[in-house]
NUPA-299400 format. One record per residue (C-alpha): residue in three letters; x, y, z. Coordinates in steps of 0.001 Angstrom, whole numbers, padded with zeros to 6 digits, always signed. Layout:
ALAXYZ...
***
This chain:
UNK-000020+000015+000006UNK+001226+003416-000828UNK+000816+006182+001673UNK-002471+007981+001313UNK-004221+005186-000755UNK-007942+004903-000270UNK-008839+002403+002503UNK-011784+000072+003308UNK-011996-000350+007086UNK-013956-003197+008706UNK-014704-004393+012111UNK-014967-008126+012232UNK-015182-011162+014574UNK-014904-010144+018158UNK-014278-006390+017450UNK-011140-006359+015619UNK-010341-003853+012948UNK-009075-004449+009486UNK-008317-003339+006119UNK-009756-004887+003120UNK-007754-005164-000103UNK-009575-007083-002713UNK-010926-010309-001027UNK-008491-010321+001731UNK-008431-008881+005255UNK-005348-007433+006821UNK-005752-007157+010735UNK-004512-003740+011958UNK-006016-004033+015410UNK-002754-003696+017426UNK-001912-000577+015665UNK-005001+001234+016547UNK-005403-000216+020134UNK-008570-002247+019300UNK-008847-005102+021818UNK-010968-008407+021682UNK-014422-007815+023237UNK-013599-004172+024405UNK-016790-002541+026152UNK-018012-000044+025241UNK-016928-000810+021675UNK-015630+002485+020723UNK-012279+001716+019139UNK-013370+002596+015641UNK-014881+006188+016848UNK-011284+006727+018435UNK-009834+005552+015001UNK-011901+008161+013042UNK-010950+010863+015517UNK-007312+010145+015261UNK-007108+008949+011691UNK-004675+011598+010344UNK-002292+010613+012962UNK-002974+006920+013096UNK-003133+006495+009084UNK+000578+005762+008445UNK+000577+003064+011191UNK-002587+001492+009749UNK-000755+001292+006428UNK+002448-000173+007786UNK+000226-002646+009963UNK-001651-003841+006707UNK+001536-004096+004779UNK+002909-006449+007423UNK-000110-008314+008527UNK-000737-011866+007228UNK-003922-011684+005190UNK-006925-013810+005654UNK-009835-014304+003122UNK-012711-011992+003467UNK-014940-014846+003344UNK-013508-016340+006591UNK-014325-013541+008759UNK-017533-012209+010396UNK-018339-008713+009224UNK-019711-006520+012193UNK-021239-003130+011761UNK-018273-000722+011437UNK-019637+001773+014235UNK-021570+000295+016808UNK-021378+002917+019337UNK-022206+006262+017489UNK-023017+009297+019463UNK-025934+009867+017104UNK-027523+007692+014487UNK-029501+010347+012321UNK-031864+009585+009570UNK-033617+011751+007048UNK-037210+011178+006123UNK-038715+011259+002659UNK-035575+012517+000988UNK-036638+011619-002666UNK-039510+012822-004452UNK-040342+009490-005946UNK-040528+008020-002641UNK-043035+010805-001326UNK-045207+010092-004308UNK-045009+006232-003434UNK-045812+006852+000339UNK-048226+009812-000425UNK-046330+011909+002016UNK-045376+015586+002196UNK-043144+015314+005423UNK-039904+015939+003315UNK-036534+016137+004798UNK-036406+019742+004233UNK-039676+020284+006063UNK-039168+017613+008913UNK-035280+017655+009556UNK-033635+014467+010924UNK-035041+012010+013569UNK-032934+009554+015597UNK-032927+005829+015531UNK-031682+003578+018303UNK-027916+002578+018055UNK-028913-000726+019328UNK-030733-001138+015858UNK-027345-001326+014029UNK-026061-004873+012755UNK-023332-005686+010211UNK-023072-007646+006792UNK-022454-010781+008784UNK-025618-010469+010750UNK-029436-011304+009897UNK-032340-009022+009810UNK-034715-010275+012421UNK-038348-009621+012015UNK-040241-009124+015207UNK-043340-011124+016035UNK-045658-008315+015125UNK-048910-009598+013598UNK-050645-007942+010817UNK-047869-005522+009960UNK-045472-005246+006858UNK-041944-004616+007597UNK-040209-002757+004746UNK-036588-002410+003631UNK-035254+001075+002692UNK-031914+001418+000667UNK-029862+004174+001698UNK-026397+005770+001596UNK-024752+006019+005071UNK-022562+008820+005925UNK-019817+008513+008815UNK-018788+011745+010264UNK-015253+012148+010748UNK-014403+015305+012901UNK-016520+017311+015456UNK-018399+020434+014511UNK-021374+022592+015040UNK-023133+025054+012784UNK-021092+023600+009988UNK-021289+025561+006622UNK-022580+023892+003563UNK-019389+024678+001878UNK-017301+023060+004593UNK-019739+019899+005239UNK-018083+017437+002985UNK-014739+017764+004741UNK-016461+016546+007804UNK-017254+013314+006196UNK-014852+010420+007235UNK-016304+007835+004751UNK-019389+005989+003554UNK-021199+002640+003992UNK-024272+000756+002529UNK-027181+001086+005026UNK-030657-000289+004967UNK-033396+001270+007114UNK-035989-001343+008229UNK-039322+000053+009095UNK-042797-001409+010553UNK-045346+000242+008625UNK-047931+001992+010879UNK-049024+005342+012380UNK-046938+005052+015646UNK-043836+006980+016436UNK-041323+006449+013527UNK-038235+006077+015845UNK-040169+003239+017635UNK-041071+001525+014323UNK-037522+001724+013030UNK-035405+000946+016325UNK-035784-002968+016557UNK-032531-004927+016901UNK-031263-005567+013487UNK-033119-002791+011788UNK-030085-000715+010522UNK-027770-003081+008882UNK-024598-001051+007879UNK-021478-002212+006003UNK-019766-004089+004612UNK-017073-001536+005543UNK-016381+001937+005592UNK-015004+003160+002382UNK-013050+006333+003102UNK-014069+009478+001558UNK-011201+009543-000804UNK-012134+006151-001809UNK-015422+007352-002888UNK-014895+010707-004277UNK-017896+012952-005035UNK-020908+011331-003376UNK-023390+013619-005192UNK-023991+011100-008045UNK-023829+007582-006766UNK-025956+004950-008185UNK-027428+002631-005421UNK-029734-000519-005904UNK-031365-003062-003569UNK-032510-006535-004520UNK-034958-008834-002664UNK-034431-012574-003801UNK-032285-011183-007031UNK-035457-009222-007889UNK-034491-005578-008193UNK-036766-003380-005954UNK-034846+000062-005489UNK-032637+001740-008118UNK-031716+005377-007728UNK-028868+008016-007756UNK-028083+010557-004873UNK-028270+013145-007487UNK-031964+012935-006821UNK-031682+013734-002999UNK-034218+016499-002024UNK-031552+017674+000728UNK-028147+016994-000466UNK-025599+015394+001643UNK-023576+018547+002466UNK-026837+020031+003167UNK-027897+017354+005680UNK-024782+017705+007709UNK-024970+021502+007772UNK-028600+021191+008720UNK-028033+018610+011525UNK-025348+020710+012839UNK-027343+023609+013495UNK-029130+021537+016169UNK-026393+019088+017614UNK-022582+018889+017674UNK-021539+016305+015343UNK-018900+013984+016607UNK-016612+011355+014651UNK-018507+008245+014281UNK-021930+009697+014210UNK-023904+008103+011429UNK-026426+009867+009080UNK-028867+007601+007005UNK-029612+009804+003910UNK-032992+008645+002774UNK-034513+006001+000678UNK-035994+006355-002795UNK-039102+004607-004335UNK-039326+000793-004220UNK-039732+000132-000653UNK-041524-003086-000047UNK-042126-005923+002531UNK-039771-008538+003610UNK-040387-012132+005016UNK-038791-014831+006710UNK-036202-016552+004045UNK-035832-013621+001929UNK-032229-012408+000956UNK-031875-008559+000872UNK-028824-007303-001205UNK-027703-003546-001172UNK-025036-002076-003707UNK-023709+001504-003757UNK-021413+002589-006471UNK-017869+002716-005244UNK-018945+001953-001591UNK-019760-001634-001632UNK-022220-004168-001532UNK-023748-006579+001162UNK-026295-009247+001448UNK-028306-010214+004669UNK-030580-013011+005325UNK-034125-012425+006595UNK-035094-014204+009717UNK-038451-014406+011815UNK-037973-013775+015307UNK-040184-014969+018206UNK-040390-011705+020346UNK-041138-008057+019772UNK-045012-007935+019952UNK-046412-005405+022297UNK-049536-003476+023404UNK-048822-000701+021023UNK-049205-002832+017936UNK-051940-004732+019310UNK-054233-001838+018969UNK-056949-002140+016251UNK-056682-000231+013039UNK-053272+001050+013988UNK-051478-000464+011317UNK-052661+001427+008384UNK-049913+002573+006176
***
């Protein structure tokens, strides 16, 4: 690896950190102080914060590490302990039409999801045992914040990005609080890695697609966002200080639809990556809120 080459960073197995080159993983955990099973799991947050200093050591460690096949490791969500997991609703016009919604991102701003909803490319999407409800997939670009900032100017916003990841936003359709319906465990798959910003380049025209059982359901480009990526960062920072490792789900285009146990969901984003997760039926998750008659209307 040449100094300054773009990187793909993963968390894997019991919380180790690696660099992906082709189909090989190079373990750099010792270089970044990532221990096995550390709690809370904030090693990636610190790596992101200190990346400018750590990068030469990461590159040397990757060069010296004995590579192992990517297929031999379990991919975890890259940043399991963000200070904030932010999401923008209705941020593509075609999705607004699809959902008959006027709650655009430029009207509503962002909402928060529980960080415990995060899972990785080596996990499964687990459907809660909620009767009479559809649980939909949403294909999104995930943005990983790289440095602290408040009241960030639009012109400076992209400089605050550390990297990007594929992200799916799972949703129980209904009229209850959005955060509640979107915060079940496994409802925010992120991965398979973080592609650093220099790996991706300009994020304003990235093609992204999602398949269920090899049937294409979503196909869109970030050029069609209602609130652009820089504007999302600037807007969020007017309310909240952004910290290294914060995650932004940038919104989904049209084509959302239900998932069922046994499905396989694949997301692919140009220059970012691709990941496929199986869908399983869970045995828990029902509660009195979802038991109310008529509450499940879309």
